[in-house]
Steps between C-alpha positions, in 0.01 A plus 500: 500500500783744590671405173186594301478828688862587420442411133196718492692782661781461246245515215340808650842675527578406138166639386557830679851528369385424147213755534739769629736443207209493251308811624825701514574378149830344586385176335236387254263208528720327244797550730315337789375219276848430373644500853252228605538309169879485535478399864264214433234652734253619240211357694575775759462811282456733797323832474218618730291620207426384144739688266281425203224720635684757704847652556488505879532878504192554710481672837384170651786293365762765581367528853530124546861513373587787729350313797691186409835667458450711816459180693840386370646843560585547130444874520676593171243288314223663701620848416515414133148359515369809675653719231342282235163518664520875528598539135211275392257708709629823333421350159134455586 
């Protein structure tokens, strides 16, 4: 049971890291796909949203990412996400 929990936590962390990289445009979906394909873990394509229907650049998704990275004290990522969120709100 603890092993399953740790695997789920690892998958969550992968999904959040992939989402951060994707919404900040550091990687593309193809980059993420190729990473999993080359590692033999394609059955674990980890993103917390469907990239075929959205780009993850919503207030809701960015807030989730900020909360996640705050919990892990990754404040540089949080600052970048806050700037992104602010710039997206200015565009509206």
